C-alpha positions, 0 to 999 in steps of 0.5 A, spaced: 500 500 500 505 504 501 508 503 495 502 504 491 501 511 494 508 513 493 508 511 486 501 515 485 504 521 489 510 521 484 506 520 478 502 526 480 508 530 481 511 529 474 504 530 471 502 536 474 504 543 472 511 546 475 507 553 476 501 556 474 504 559 467 505 552 464 498 551 463 498 557 459 505 557 455 506 550 453 503 550 446 505 546 440 507 549 434 501 551 430 504 547 423 497 545 421 494 552 422 499 555 419 498 551 413 491 552 413 491 560 414 497 561 409 496 556 404 502 560 400 507 559 405 513 554 404 515 555 412 515 559 417 520 563 422 519 563 430 521 569 434 521 568 442 520 574 447 519 574 454 512 577 456 514 580 463 511 585 468 513 591 464 509 588 457 503 586 461 503 593 464 503 596 457 498 591 455 493 593 460 493 600 458 491 598 451 485 593 454 479 594 458 481 588 462 488 585 465 492 579 463 492 574 468 499 573 471 499 566 468 499 569 461 506 572 463 513 568 460 516 566 454 511 566 448 513 565 440 511 569 434 510 565 428 512 568 421 509 565 415 514 566 409 513 565 401 518 562 396 522 568 396 522 568 404 517 574 404 513 575 410 506 574 409 503 574 416 504 573 423 501 567 427 500 567 435 497 562 439 494 563 446 491 559 451 484 561 454 480 558 460 473 557 458 469 555 464 473 549 467 477 548 460 483 550 457 482 551 449 488 553 444 486 558 439 491 560 433 490 567 431 493 570 424 494 577 423 497 582 418 503 585 419 499 591 420 495 588 426 489 586 423 486 579 424 486 575 418 483 569 421 482 564 427 483 556 428 482 552 434 488 548 435 486 544 441 478 544 444 474 539 446 467 543 446 462 542 440 462 550 441 469 551 437 466 547 431 459 551 431 456 556 426 457 561 431 464 561 431 465 561 423 461 567 423 465 570 429 471 569 424 468 572 419 466 578 423 473 579 426 477 579 419 480 585 418 479 588 424 484 592 429 484 592 437 480 598 437 475 595 432 474 589 436 473 592 443 466 595 442 464 588 440 466 585 447 463 592 450 456 590 447 457 583 447 449 582 447 448 585 441 454 582 438 451 575 440 445 577 437 448 579 430 451 572 429 445 569 432 447 566 439 443 565 445 446 569 451 446 563 456 448 558 451 455 554 451 457 558 444 456 565 448 461 563 453 466 561 447 465 567 443 466 572 449 473 568 450 475 568 443 473 576 443 478 577 449 483 572 446 483 576 440 484 583 443 490 580 448 493 577 442 493 584 438 495 588 444 501 583 446 503 582 439 504 590 438 507 591 445 512 585 445 514 584 438 513 591 436 521 592 433 520 585 430 514 587 426 517 593 424 523 590 421 518 585 417 514 591 415 520 594 412 522 587 409 515 587 406 516 594 403 523 593 400 520 586 397 514 590 394 518 596 391 525 593 390 524 586 388 529 584 393 528 578 398 532 575 404 537 574 404 539 579 398 539 585 403 540 587 410 537 592 414 541 597 419 538 602 424 539 609 422 540 614 428 535 620 426 539 626 430 537 632 434 541 636 429 537 634 423 530 635 427 532 642 429 534 644 422 528 641 419 524 644 424 527 651 423 526 650 415 518 648 416 517 653 421 512 648 424 508 647 418 508 639 418 504 633 419 509 629 421 510 627 428 517 627 429 518 623 435 515 617 432 520 617 426 524 611 425 529 609 419 533 603 417 538 603 411 537 597 406 544 594 405 546 590 399 553 587 399 554 592 404 552 598 400 546 602 402 541 602 396 535 605 399 532 607 406 526 605 410 522 610 414 517 609 419 513 615 422 506 617 424 502 623 421 497 627 423 490 628 420 486 633 424 486 630 431 488 623 429 494 620 428 496 615 423 502 611 421 505 610 414 512 607 412 516 610 406 522 607 401 526 612 399 532 612 394 539 614 395 538 620 391 532 622 395 527 619 390 520 617 393 520 609 391 514 607 395 509 609 401 504 604 404 499 606 410 499 602 416 491 602 415 487 604 409 488 612 407 482 616 411 480 618 404 481 617 397 484 624 396 489 623 401 491 617 398 492 620 391 496 626 394 501 621 397 501 616 391 503 623 387 509 623 390 512 616 387 518 617 383 519 624 385 524 628 389 523 633 394 530 637 396 527 643 399 521 646 401 520 651 395 519 644 391 513 643 395 506 645 394 502 640 399 502 637 406 504 630 403 510 633 399 512 637 405 512 630 409 516 627 403 521 633 404 522 632 411 523 625 412 528 625 406 532 631 409 532 628 416 534 621 414 539 623 408 546 621 409 549 628 410 545 629 416 546 623 420 
């Protein structure tokens, strides 16, 4: 009897999680989900980061609820790539507690932090395979954190929209999935911000220069205070660029700079938007992409007009978009570093 008891205790110790976070973090690589969500992918890269107290605090600032302490620890972001090694999306797997059961949800996102789709990697409930979840998947597609938050805040209306009874098993799964989507987007943006910035840069270089890994490298460009002060004096406050947000990278091929990528935010009235630019060594604007769709067609046209042009001084600028082109070209130019 003592032998049986000892064996039972030992088995319980071996099978039990060593701490509370293990249940949330011991996730399988989502190979099947990646193949399903990204049929054009030929593989994926993994980026591992630790989600600590600082990240949790920053995430909590973005959410209407807090992360559980068990959700801290090491997590993996997966980056599916095509046959040119171009990043075509990002994938994150989260464990969620629904009732007394844990489910694993694989989330796919665009490089601009929009939901692309979801799949349950592990779930024993029939609710995971319900029509309601399929409709929720469609509802979330293309949405950002800011657009998903009202769906959770007005949960009864959301449930009604997808035909789910408030007291049903499906309703609990929908609520857990909405929370999971919000946590996924917030944690990804905070925890992997620099990594995804690099992925966005690489996708831009691939789009406009036709270069793919490992044909080029990215190297940080320091935007100096002197350059910012100089362009500030030149423009005398006439700018839509949020200067503290400017981040730049040199595109190197065989050790030589061939272009530069610039990330920044820009003002449209009281709103701030993000965009990224590809600028050639001679100052030619090679490409511009917004992180979200342009707020209006005329705004889109004003920026598309810049492609192929160069802006070396204020006098050559006749619009806010052209002034932004001059400013970003000036502060990242080799002569001003």
